[in-house]
VEXMIKE-693026 format. One line per 5 residues: number of its first residue (from 1); their letters; for each residue x, y, z of C-alpha. Coordinates in steps of 0.5 Angstrom, whole numbers, plus 500, padded with zeros to 3 digits. Example, Ala and Ser with C-alpha at 12.3 -4.5 7.8 and 13.67 -1.06 7.14 Angstrom:
1	as	525/491/516 | 527/498/514;
REM end
This chain:
1	mpskr	726/435/242 | 721/429/241 | 723/422/239 | 722/421/230 | 715/416/233;
6	arlrc	712/421/237 | 712/426/231 | 709/420/227 | 704/419/232 | 702/426/233;
11	lllcv	702/427/225 | 697/421/225 | 693/424/231 | 692/430/228 | 692/429/220;
16	slagm	691/434/215 | 693/437/210 | 697/442/214 | 700/435/215 | 704/436/209;
21	vaapa	709/441/212 | 710/437/219 | 712/431/216 | 718/429/217 | 722/430/210;
26	ssatv	728/429/208 | 730/438/206 | 731/436/198 | 724/432/198 | 722/439/201;
31	atals	726/443/196 | 721/439/190 | 715/440/193 | 715/447/195 | 718/447/186;
36	dagws	712/443/184 | 707/444/188 | 701/447/181 | 698/445/175 | 695/452/172;
41	yqpld	692/448/167 | 684/446/166 | 681/438/163 | 678/441/157 | 671/442/156;
46	edatt	667/439/150 | 666/447/147 | 675/448/149 | 676/442/145 | 672/443/140;
51	lvqaa	675/450/140 | 682/447/139 | 681/442/134 | 678/447/130 | 684/453/130;
56	ladmk	689/448/130 | 686/445/124 | 686/453/122 | 692/454/122 | 695/448/118;
61	qrerg	692/451/113 | 693/459/114 | 699/462/110 | 702/467/116 | 699/460/121;
66	pferl	698/463/128 | 700/470/127 | 696/476/125 | 701/480/123 | 709/483/124;
71	rwfca	710/488/130 | 715/492/134 | 715/490/141 | 717/495/144 | 721/495/152;
76	dgtvl	716/500/154 | 711/495/153 | 709/499/146 | 707/495/140 | 708/499/133;
81	ppepy	708/496/126 | 714/494/122 | 718/500/120 | 725/501/121 | 727/503/128;
86	acreh	720/503/130 | 722/503/138 | 728/508/138 | 723/512/143 | 721/507/148;
91	gggrq	727/504/149 | 729/500/144 | 724/493/142 | 725/487/138 | 721/485/131;
96	hgqyt	717/478/130 | 710/476/129 | 703/478/133 | 699/471/135 | 692/472/132;
101	eaaeq	686/471/137 | 686/464/137 | 691/462/138 | 692/467/145 | 686/463/146;
106	lhdlg	690/456/144 | 696/460/149 | 691/461/155 | 689/453/155 | 696/451/156;
111	fhvgp	697/449/147 | 703/455/146 | 703/453/138 | 707/458/135 | 712/460/141;
116	vlaav	717/465/139 | 723/465/145 | 724/473/144 | 717/473/147 | 717/470/152;
121	eweaf	720/471/160 | 724/466/164 | 720/464/168 | 715/462/163 | 720/459/159;
126	ydlan	723/455/166 | 714/453/168 | 717/451/174 | 710/451/177 | 707/446/172;
131	shyyl	712/442/172 | 717/445/167 | 711/443/162 | 713/449/158 | 719/445/156;
136	relvl	716/439/155 | 711/442/151 | 717/445/147 | 720/437/145 | 713/435/143;
141	qrfle	711/442/139 | 718/439/135 | 716/432/134 | 710/435/131 | 713/439/126;
146	svdng	717/433/124 | 712/429/122 | 706/434/121 | 711/437/116 | 710/444/120;
151	wvmrr	705/443/124 | 702/449/125 | 707/453/123 | 707/448/116 | 705/455/112;
156	arfyr	708/459/116 | 714/457/115 | 716/462/109 | 713/468/113 | 719/472/113;
161	garqa	720/476/120 | 715/472/124 | 721/468/127 | 726/472/128 | 733/467/127;
166	eseea	737/472/130 | 734/473/136 | 731/467/136 | 738/463/137 | 741/468/141;
171	sgeqf	734/468/147 | 735/460/146 | 743/460/148 | 741/465/154 | 735/461/157;
176	leqll	739/454/156 | 745/457/159 | 741/459/165 | 737/453/165 | 744/449/164;
181	sdgdw	748/452/170 | 744/449/176 | 747/443/177 | 741/439/181 | 737/439/176;
186	vgrny	740/437/171 | 742/430/174 | 735/429/175 | 732/432/168 | 739/429/164;
191	llass	734/427/158 | 729/432/159 | 736/436/158 | 738/434/153 | 732/434/149;
196	vvaav	731/441/151 | 736/443/148 | 736/439/141 | 729/443/141 | 731/450/143;
201	phgtp	734/454/137 | 741/457/139 | 746/456/132 | 747/450/132 | 744/445/128;
206	gvagd	740/439/129 | 741/432/128 | 738/429/121 | 735/422/123 | 729/426/127;
211	avrgl	727/429/120 | 729/423/117 | 723/420/120 | 718/426/119 | 720/426/112;
216	aqris	718/418/111 | 711/419/115 | 709/424/111 | 710/421/104 | 706/415/106;
221	eadpg	701/419/108 | 701/422/102 | 703/415/098 | 702/408/101 | 706/405/097;
226	fmklr	712/408/101 | 709/405/106 | 713/399/105 | 720/403/105 | 718/408/112;
231	vkihs	716/402/116 | 724/400/114 | 727/406/116 | 722/407/122 | 723/400/125;
236	spgag	732/398/123 | 736/405/119 | 740/402/115 | 745/407/109 | 742/401/104;
241	dlaav	735/406/105 | 739/412/101 | 739/408/094 | 731/405/096 | 729/412/096;
246	tayre	733/413/091 | 730/407/088 | 723/410/089 | 724/417/086 | 726/415/080;
251	sledd	719/410/080 | 715/416/081 | 709/416/075 | 709/423/073 | 702/425/075;
256	asaev	706/424/082 | 705/431/086 | 710/436/087 | 710/436/094 | 712/429/094;
261	rewvg	717/430/090 | 720/435/094 | 720/431/100 | 723/425/097 | 729/429/095;
266	elead	730/433/101 | 729/425/105 | 735/425/099 | 739/429/102 | 739/428/110;
271	lrrmy	739/420/108 | 746/422/104 | 748/427/110 | 746/420/115 | 750/416/112;
276	stgld	756/420/110 | 763/417/112 | 762/423/118 | 765/429/119 | 772/432/116;
281	gdgwe	777/433/120 | 775/441/121 | 769/439/124 | 772/434/129 | 775/439/130;
286	rlava	769/444/131 | 768/439/135 | 774/438/140 | 774/445/142 | 766/444/144;
291	ggsel	768/439/148 | 773/442/152 | 781/440/153 | 779/433/156 | 774/431/151;
296	grrir	778/435/145 | 783/430/145 | 779/424/144 | 775/427/139 | 781/429/135;
301	sapti	781/422/135 | 776/421/132 | 777/420/124 | 783/415/124 | 778/409/129;
306	lgdat	771/410/125 | 776/410/120 | 780/404/121 | 776/400/126 | 771/394/125;
311	pgerv	764/396/127 | 764/393/133 | 770/397/136 | 766/403/131 | 761/402/137;
316	awlas	764/401/143 | 769/407/141 | 763/412/140 | 759/409/147 | 764/411/151;
321	lvtsv	765/418/147 | 758/419/150 | 759/416/156 | 765/421/157 | 761/427/155;
326	raaie	755/426/160 | 760/425/167 | 763/432/163 | 756/435/161 | 754/433/169;
331	aasaq	761/436/171 | 760/442/168 | 753/443/171 | 756/441/177 | 760/449/177;
336	gngra	755/453/174 | 758/453/168 | 751/453/162 | 756/456/156 | 761/448/158;
341	vlarf	754/445/158 | 750/448/152 | 756/446/149 | 758/439/151 | 751/437/150;
346	dvlhf	752/440/142 | 758/435/141 | 753/430/146 | 748/430/139 | 753/429/134;
351	aegrl	755/423/137 | 748/420/138 | 748/421/131 | 754/417/129 | 752/412/134;
356	fiean	746/410/131 | 748/409/124 | 753/405/126 | 750/401/133 | 744/400/127;
361	awaae	749/397/122 | 753/392/128 | 746/390/130 | 745/387/123 | 750/385/124;
366	lldgn	750/381/130 | 743/379/128 | 744/376/121 | 751/374/123 | 754/366/126;
371	tvrge	755/369/133 | 756/368/139 | 752/369/146 | 758/371/148 | 760/377/144;
376	lldav	751/377/143 | 754/379/151 | 758/384/151 | 755/387/145 | 748/389/150;
381	gvlls	754/392/155 | 757/397/150 | 749/398/150 | 748/399/155 | 753/405/157;
386	aahgs	750/409/151 | 743/408/153 | 746/410/159 | 751/416/157 | 744/418/152;
391	gwlte	740/420/159 | 736/413/156 | 738/410/163 | 738/414/170 | 744/412/174;
396	refra	741/406/178 | 739/404/171 | 745/403/169 | 748/400/175 | 743/395/175;
401	stsrl	743/392/169 | 750/392/169 | 751/388/175 | 746/382/173 | 751/383/166;
406	aetrg	758/383/171 | 755/376/173 | 756/372/165 | 765/375/167 | 769/370/166;
411	vdslt	763/364/165 | 763/360/160 | 756/356/161 | 749/358/166 | 745/354/167;
416	raqyl	737/355/163 | 734/357/168 | 740/363/170 | 741/364/162 | 733/365/162;
421	slary	732/370/168 | 738/373/166 | 736/374/159 | 729/377/162 | 732/381/166;
426	lgrvv	736/385/162 | 730/387/157 | 726/391/162 | 733/396/160 | 728/398/154;
431	ewgta	721/398/158 | 725/403/162 | 727/407/156 | 721/408/154 | 718/409/160;
436	aagqm	723/415/161 | 722/417/153 | 714/417/156 | 716/420/162 | 719/426/158;
441	vaiae	713/430/155 | 707/426/158 | 703/432/161 | 703/434/156 | 703/429/151;
446	qryas	697/428/155 | 694/435/153 | 696/435/146 | 693/427/145 | 686/429/145;
451	vepla	687/435/140 | 692/433/136 | 692/424/135 | 699/425/132 | 702/426/140;
456	tgftd	700/420/141 | 707/418/138 | 712/423/141 | 714/416/145 | 715/411/139;
461	davrg	718/416/134 | 724/417/141 | 725/411/141 | 726/409/134 | 731/414/133;
466	svllp	736/412/138 | 740/407/141 | 735/403/144 | 732/402/137 | 738/396/136;
471	laevl	739/395/143 | 731/392/143 | 734/389/136 | 740/385/141 | 735/384/147;
476	nkleg	730/380/143 | 736/376/140 | 738/375/147 | 731/373/151 | 729/368/145;
481	daaae	735/365/145 | 733/363/152 | 727/361/151 | 728/356/145 | 734/353/150;
486	aglry	730/353/156 | 724/351/151 | 719/356/153 | 714/357/147 | 709/363/146;
491	qlgda	705/361/140 | 699/367/138 | 696/363/132 | 699/361/127 | 705/364/128;
496	qvstg	711/362/133 | 715/368/136 | 722/368/141 | 720/375/144 | 715/381/146;
501	vmgln	711/376/151 | 711/376/157 | 706/371/161 | 704/374/168 | 699/371/171;
506	pgaav	698/363/169 | 691/361/168 | 686/359/162 | 681/360/158 | 676/358/153;
511	gtlhv	673/365/149 | 672/370/143 | 679/374/143 | 677/382/141 | 682/387/141;
516	itegd	681/394/143 | 686/400/141 | 684/405/144 | 683/406/152 | 676/410/151;
521	qirdl	673/403/148 | 674/400/155 | 667/400/157 | 662/395/157 | 667/388/156;
526	dptgi	664/381/154 | 665/377/161 | 667/371/157 | 671/374/152 | 678/374/152;
531	yvlpe	682/382/151 | 688/386/147 | 688/391/152 | 692/398/151 | 693/399/158;
536	tpadl	689/395/164 | 685/400/169 | 682/401/175 | 676/399/174 | 677/393/169;
541	grvag	670/388/168 | 670/382/169 | 673/377/163 | 676/371/162 | 683/372/159;
546	iltvd	687/380/159 | 694/381/154 | 696/388/155 | 700/392/150 | 702/396/157;
551	qgsrl	704/391/163 | 704/397/169 | 704/396/176 | 704/388/177 | 701/390/183;
556	shvql	695/394/182 | 688/392/184 | 686/389/177 | 692/384/178 | 691/382/184;
561	largl	684/380/182 | 687/376/175 | 692/373/179 | 686/371/184 | 681/368/180;
566	gvpnt	687/364/176 | 685/369/169 | 690/369/165 | 694/375/163 | 700/377/158;
571	avssr	703/383/157 | 705/382/149 | 710/387/144 | 705/392/139 | 708/389/135;
576	hleal	704/383/136 | 698/386/135 | 697/385/127 | 698/377/129 | 693/378/134;
581	grlag	688/381/130 | 688/376/125 | 684/372/130 | 680/378/132 | 674/376/133;
586	sevly	674/368/133 | 674/362/138 | 680/361/142 | 684/358/147 | 688/362/152;
591	avspl	692/358/156 | 699/362/160 | 703/357/163 | 707/357/171 | 712/359/168;
596	gsvli	711/363/162 | 709/359/156 | 704/362/153 | 699/359/147 | 693/363/143;
601	aprsa	689/358/138 | 684/358/134 | 679/353/138 | 678/349/130 | 686/349/131;
606	vstat	685/344/137 | 683/337/139 | 676/336/143 | 680/333/148 | 685/337/149;
611	leqfh	680/344/149 | 675/341/155 | 682/339/159 | 682/347/158 | 676/349/158;
616	ehsia	673/344/165 | 679/348/168 | 678/355/165 | 676/360/171 | 669/360/168;
621	haprv	668/351/171 | 673/354/176 | 668/351/184 | 664/356/186 | 663/358/195;
626	tidtg	657/358/198 | 658/364/204 | 658/361/210 | 653/367/214 | 653/363/220;
631	aldle	658/367/223 | 655/374/221 | 653/378/227 | 648/383/225 | 645/385/231;
636	trqvl	651/389/232 | 649/396/229 | 653/402/233 | 659/406/230 | 666/402/232;
641	pleai	672/405/234 | 677/402/229 | 682/400/235 | 675/397/238 | 675/391/233;
646	qasds	680/386/231 | 683/379/226 | 678/375/229 | 672/379/228 | 673/379/221;
651	grlag	666/376/218 | 664/377/224 | 663/384/225 | 665/387/220 | 670/385/213;
656	pkaan	678/384/214 | 680/391/211 | 677/393/218 | 678/387/223 | 686/387/220;
661	lgqlh	686/395/220 | 684/394/227 | 688/388/228 | 694/394/227 | 692/399/231;
666	qlfpt	692/394/237 | 698/393/236 | 702/399/232 | 698/406/234 | 703/411/232;
671	rvapg	703/407/224 | 696/407/223 | 690/413/222 | 684/414/227 | 678/411/224;
676	lvipf	671/408/226 | 668/401/222 | 661/402/220 | 659/394/222 | 655/389/218;
681	gvfra	649/390/222 | 648/397/220 | 648/395/213 | 643/390/214 | 637/395/219;
686	hvdrd	637/400/213 | 636/396/207 | 631/391/212 | 626/398/211 | 620/399/206;
691	ldgdg	622/405/203 | 617/403/197 | 611/402/201 | 609/395/196 | 611/390/203;
696	rtlyq	617/389/200 | 624/391/203 | 631/393/200 | 634/387/202 | 628/382/200;
701	eaaei	628/385/193 | 636/384/190 | 635/378/193 | 629/377/189 | 633/380/182;
706	yargg	640/374/185 | 635/369/185 | 631/370/177 | 637/371/175 | 637/372/167;
711	erkqv	640/376/162 | 646/378/165 | 645/386/163 | 637/386/164 | 641/384/171;
716	trela	646/388/172 | 640/393/170 | 636/391/176 | 642/391/181 | 643/398/179;
721	svadk	636/400/181 | 637/397/187 | 644/401/188 | 640/407/186 | 636/407/192;
726	irsmp	641/407/198 | 645/411/195 | 638/416/196 | 636/412/202 | 634/417/209;
731	lipaf	639/414/213 | 636/411/221 | 637/418/225 | 639/414/231 | 645/412/226;
736	esell	646/419/224 | 646/422/229 | 652/417/233 | 655/418/226 | 656/425/225;
741	amlre	658/426/234 | 664/420/233 | 667/423/227 | 667/429/230 | 670/428/236;
746	rfeld	674/422/233 | 677/427/226 | 675/434/229 | 672/436/221 | 671/443/220;
751	gangv	673/443/212 | 679/441/212 | 681/435/214 | 678/429/209 | 677/423/210;
756	fvrsd	677/415/207 | 670/412/206 | 673/405/205 | 669/400/203 | 670/392/206;
761	tnved	665/385/205 | 665/379/207 | 666/377/201 | 674/379/201 | 679/375/201;
766	lhgfs	676/368/200 | 680/362/198 | 682/364/192 | 679/371/191 | 681/377/193;
771	gagln	676/382/191 | 682/388/190 | 678/394/188 | 671/391/187 | 668/396/191;
776	ltvmn	668/403/192 | 672/408/196 | 670/415/196 | 677/420/198 | 679/424/203;
781	vtgeq	671/427/204 | 672/433/208 | 664/435/209 | 660/432/215 | 654/432/209;
786	eilqa	659/429/205 | 660/423/209 | 654/421/210 | 652/421/202 | 659/418/201;
791	vrdvw	656/412/206 | 651/410/202 | 654/411/196 | 660/405/198 | 654/401/201;
796	aspyr	650/401/194 | 656/399/190 | 657/391/191 | 651/392/187 | 656/397/182;
801	arsye	655/391/175 | 663/391/175 | 663/388/183 | 658/384/182 | 661/380/175;
806	wrqqv	667/379/179 | 664/376/184 | 659/371/181 | 665/367/180 | 666/364/187;
811	vtnpe	660/365/189 | 653/361/190 | 649/365/195 | 650/373/193 | 645/375/198;
816	avyps	649/374/202 | 654/380/201 | 654/385/207 | 658/391/207 | 661/394/212;
821	ilila	665/401/212 | 672/404/215 | 673/411/215 | 679/412/216 | 683/419/217;
826	svpae	686/422/211 | 693/421/211 | 697/426/206 | 704/422/204 | 708/422/200;
831	asgvl	709/416/197 | 705/411/197 | 704/403/194 | 702/395/196 | 708/390/198;
836	vtrdv	707/383/200 | 712/379/203 | 714/375/198 | 717/375/191 | 711/376/186;
841	dralm	713/374/180 | 717/367/182 | 712/366/186 | 706/367/181 | 710/363/176;
846	gasdl	710/358/179 | 717/359/179 | 720/355/185 | 725/351/179 | 729/356/179;
851	gaadg	729/358/186 | 726/359/192 | 721/365/192 | 725/368/197 | 724/376/198;
856	wtatv	719/381/198 | 715/386/193 | 714/393/193 | 712/398/189 | 710/405/190;
861	aagvg	708/411/187 | 708/419/189 | 703/421/192 | 697/418/196 | 693/411/193;
866	gaveg	698/409/190 | 700/403/186 | 693/401/185 | 690/403/179 | 696/400/173;
871	eatet	701/406/173 | 708/407/172 | 712/405/180 | 717/403/183 | 718/395/183;
876	vvlpt	724/393/187 | 725/386/190 | 727/387/196 | 731/379/199 | 735/380/205;
881	rdgvf	743/380/205 | 746/380/212 | 739/383/216 | 740/389/210 | 736/390/204;
886	dpill	739/389/198 | 734/392/193 | 733/389/186 | 730/394/180 | 724/392/176;
891	ssara	722/399/174 | 722/406/176 | 717/410/178 | 716/414/171 | 708/416/174;
896	awrkv	707/423/170 | 702/425/175 | 702/424/183 | 695/424/187 | 695/429/194;
901	lsadg	689/431/197 | 685/436/195 | 683/441/201 | 677/442/198 | 675/434/198;
906	giael	678/430/194 | 682/427/190 | 687/433/185 | 693/430/181 | 699/435/180;
911	psfgd	705/434/176 | 709/427/179 | 717/431/183 | 721/426/179 | 723/422/183;
916	ltllt	725/417/180 | 728/414/188 | 721/413/192 | 724/408/197 | 730/410/199;
921	parla	734/407/204 | 732/410/210 | 724/408/208 | 727/402/206 | 730/402/213;
926	dlgkv	723/403/216 | 718/399/212 | 724/393/214 | 722/395/221 | 715/394/220;
931	ideih	715/388/217 | 719/384/222 | 715/388/227 | 708/384/224 | 712/377/223;
936	drypd	713/377/230 | 707/380/233 | 701/379/228 | 697/373/228 | 698/368/223;
941	qndgr	694/361/222 | 700/359/217 | 705/358/222 | 708/365/220 | 708/362/212;
946	tpwdi	702/367/211 | 703/371/205 | 702/378/207 | 698/384/202 | 700/391/204;
951	efgfl	698/397/203 | 702/403/206 | 705/410/205 | 711/414/208 | 710/421/212;
956	gddtv	717/423/211 | 720/417/211 | 716/413/218 | 711/409/215 | 704/410/215;
961	lfqir	700/402/214 | 692/402/210 | 690/395/210 | 693/388/211 | 691/382/207;
966	pfvlg	693/376/206 | 695/376/199 | 691/371/194 | 693/366/190 | 688/363/185;
971	geaal	687/358/180 | 690/352/182 | 686/348/179 | 688/349/172 | 695/349/175;
976	eelra	697/343/173 | 694/342/167 | 698/349/165 | 705/345/167 | 703/340/162;
981	lderv	706/346/157 | 713/348/162 | 714/340/162 | 720/340/158 | 722/347/161;
986	tagin	723/343/168 | 725/337/165 | 730/341/162 | 732/348/166 | 738/345/170;
991	etvdl	742/343/164 | 748/349/162 | 748/354/155 | 755/354/153 | 756/361/153;
996	qglvr	761/360/147 | 756/356/144 | 752/361/137 | 746/364/138 | 740/361/136;
REM end
């Protein structure tokens, strides 16, 4: 029996797509991979997008919506007119609406409008091959119907017989019972299971909260005068909303439309139902019967408890009930009792509805009254249990947050540092819950967003209609109190805010503030500008400062670039966009301190001395370096095996990727895939040719452009011309022959095996500059001619505008930039990511006063090439205790998609497996072994203190290494000035905070 390490060595030497079968994965991983390996829907082109948009708009106006007419659908496939007993001679059947041709086209494109469950087969409902796309779509469509007045069923709701209620409920009940009888599935998809139960008709009325928010949105869109009430209902609902809506109705003018009057009447009725005293005795008895004997005893006591208890006691009891219902659901599903699970989900939804009302009222009382810190922390604990019971938190997330909270039990005080750390960590909980909502429908929402913009509002609506809303309010209060106690300062223009701001990277900038609201607008940004972005894409161009609404991965390429250059970077809540919008278009000072204070002030409001101080130390005035070309070996012009070079060859023969990976290959040959290196000298030989016949080589042409300089866009256009020539130039015949021979020998290319062709310049890992992700990597190239073209494309990439603009900040002689190339066998990693051998959050924020920045930070996503593009990754800090990793969870793996190697070359995106824990104990153990060996054996000129940035993947539980480089911390020049913002924080960081004192 071959050893585990021998199996890995074989995989790396014979790596191909077939490796997916051979990888020594756990049985659970294999089962998941086999059951979740497809994706049927191609991206929409422009014509398809126009078709879908037009069809949806038409259906909203058609009396029959997506239906053409009523028909009998018989068991033998016959379709007959709607006459009594039409299918009697055809084995029976069901009557419902027949879809229009346009609706059928939409179904083929992945928009299953007007779903009739009675006409759907189980396989289509379960939709396993597409990661349950149909289930996620049903949840999203219910939301659209709620907020858009019925959506495509707007008028078809009154088309009698299009959906037969009795048949729909019978089919829905049957499907749900079958779905919920799979205990493993329910355990892995608890929130989705709950949401599908709420979306699928099965004879139980829904929760009023969804309808209330949808009606409020519709009314505000018809009458802007209702907007303030809509905001109130969405952001801080309460019993007073009913009186406010009644007053609004009474104030309506005579010319108000009948439609608005009807909606207001419906809203009043729903609010009255929501804020009534609760179910009567018979109602609670029905729930008790549905809950089963053990839950039933507790439910029967509800009328007494909810009637006589204080607000806090009512919420605690309901939170306990919700938690118990979840346990009962999981127990019944483990036994395969789908009917019992369905009944208990119905109980859960009623309990959640009551909890939502009580928790919002309690939160308002806590925030407005004289609340002591201990009481606020107790409230957090109660609401955490409710969030877990409702499925917004996984068991792992719940344990992680409650274990931090448990540190305050029996303690009268904390230091300011401890209190701030606790509040910041607990603040992640709402991010986790929001990510869970987004992931649940992401693969459907992404498809719908291009044709139905309202779809993007799902996550916000789901969160605001759940216990996460009062939990967020309480946590905001806690974080604001901790920040105030610590002396942190968050200033956004004229607004002093206490929460919803987190400094990610210290730095300073002076420039024009721009607020970008859509992802497709993140193009051709001004490199001197400061940008508020909805996300940080992997190909973000150079900018002076970044504020992101979606934080993304802490170790993405953009974050590493910003970090290395001292570009200030902050995560902000969407609720601060209005304050930032008031500054849009004006010049501002933007500074982020090492401890996380954030200052954004209009230039006109800042003293000249202060402005000059920060401007002098901003990235725009950071000292640049001159590339030392003396060590370059441009005479070596043959292709080298990866193992033939080592770390000392960095900057001489090749860049640091290849040199360091070659060193790793020598030390750990079974951990590194086969590779080739094309040195700097080969590139120089190719560009030292006069291809135009004008007497100038390509190298000279580029050097003249750099020397001439000029307006940024003109320079980038001229460099783009050079890049185009490199991409199309003929390769030197001797080099081409040599490379093809080595490719055939090393990789056994046969059309299935692929390679990654990676750029590796001599301008990476300079002091204060990482260069992460700036130049091109062509992934999983499978054909010989395609590889030759990829080599040209990679050589051309340093001349792209983005690479040039980021690089210009750090180098004085850009003509001395040389790309080498690393060609590495494609590895079908099941998960991959980045590890930094220090606690990134603590180290980057300069928080030495908060304790040593020990531990490692690892961030991982499913599939290949993970965790470098800002996707929602699993991120943990890995401190060692008694030689064993004890991971501190920062975020779960919530990315909706995973990248896989395509058999035709390149990368395909498939729905993720849904595994939220990719760093399993077995994988962590193997990763730890690798890092220990690197620390012991890898050359380190810093006496073992160098923090390493390591890219890796997993084949089964075994670690494969793709890159190692020093982790670059930049912006030191500005830190001394920025630390002034933190003086009052550091001065009192060890002073105590009384947990029995009043919250500020």
